[in-house]
C-alpha angles and dihedrals in degrees: 000000000000122000087236127052094187126041121176123175127177095345115184132179130169131192105201105301093344117098104212096175121025112183100325115187122192135164117186118193120227115263096016141109110241115190123205111201126189145132123267109293094023092122101257098131092039089056093050092048090053093047089049091052093245094116131032118233121231094219141352143065115283123178129173121184088354093303132112108244093215102048101030102031095141092056092046090053090055089057103046143065128203132203110186131193094268130058116265096189126099110248095207093059128071122253090255092050092050093051093045089052091051088048092055090048089055088052097246091139124234096288095043092046091051093049093047091049091053092048093051095044090056092043093056099040095253100111092105094055090089114177095343113139115243090240087072095054123104117247093259092050093049092051091048088053089052089051091050090050091054088057098054092110094043094242126205091216127037125195116205112188107195090320098181101045109142096011123128118238093268093051090048091052091051091054092045092055090049091052092050090052090052094054091046085059092054103264117144112225129199106193125190115194147155091205107098091193089056092057091045091051099043114022129096089187134017133205117193112205132190131171089003101306140083112264097174138011137185145078120315090257093049093051092047092050092048089055093061112297122239127001134199117223119197119188115195131209091217115045089199087076096056096100092046090048092049089055090056098051116083124229122033106322122198123207121221105189095183091059095034087235140139117199131187140166115256136197108199107033098204097042091048093050093049095045092047094050091048095047093050092048093048091054097045096249113143115210121208092201138358124192139168113214146165119247113269121240086248091062091045091051095048091045094051098043091044089052090048092050092051 
């Protein structure tokens, strides 16, 4: 088996005059979660549709599970699962009936479809739903059923296109736990999302795309480090001291008046913390809180897309 289940090189797709994908490159390692982040219109869904053989590319090399998506589309479909942004299940049927229907569509036969439905209901914590119609499920339960349906054929590669859009925090956590269990079992997952926390929680590797191409690539820690490394945040009790405090903190401090905070990039975490505490104390400035932190993925995302727009 190859080290990579998905290989994309120079992928281009145009809708009329709009260039949706403009030389996209991706390499997704086997048995990992690879997140693709990007603003609306960046090309995320177009890329997934091409990888899932639902859309033909204009140019570029695209291989999934070692197969060319243009010349061997039927074989690719037999090896993949897809969970789109919108529910694919029938709300009037029960969870079991839905999964058995999908099993029959995948030619598992009545007995095979029933056995696969029972296995997946248990795997996703839905075995006790009995004959309850899907319309009575919570958002998280419904999305887990969608995920189960995408796994009817035991795919090697699973595409998740913004899988937790519209879910509350509990529902998102339920889906995240299900995705983790899939990867533990050897499935390779390509995840598109606008939730930065989702990528931080799940992804082994992240590609940030904008205007149809990759503008940054790496682990969450690597992307955060490239954005500027650690920062020191100093929250003051008295906002009148913000300007004085900023003058005492090395680097390039930024004042946030609404949060009564001064923030600046630092090199050595411990030295910066000790020197800042000493300088504030020597000058009679009382902090409410001091913290050293890494940049968030939100900050990385905003920094990268702002740079790309410049």
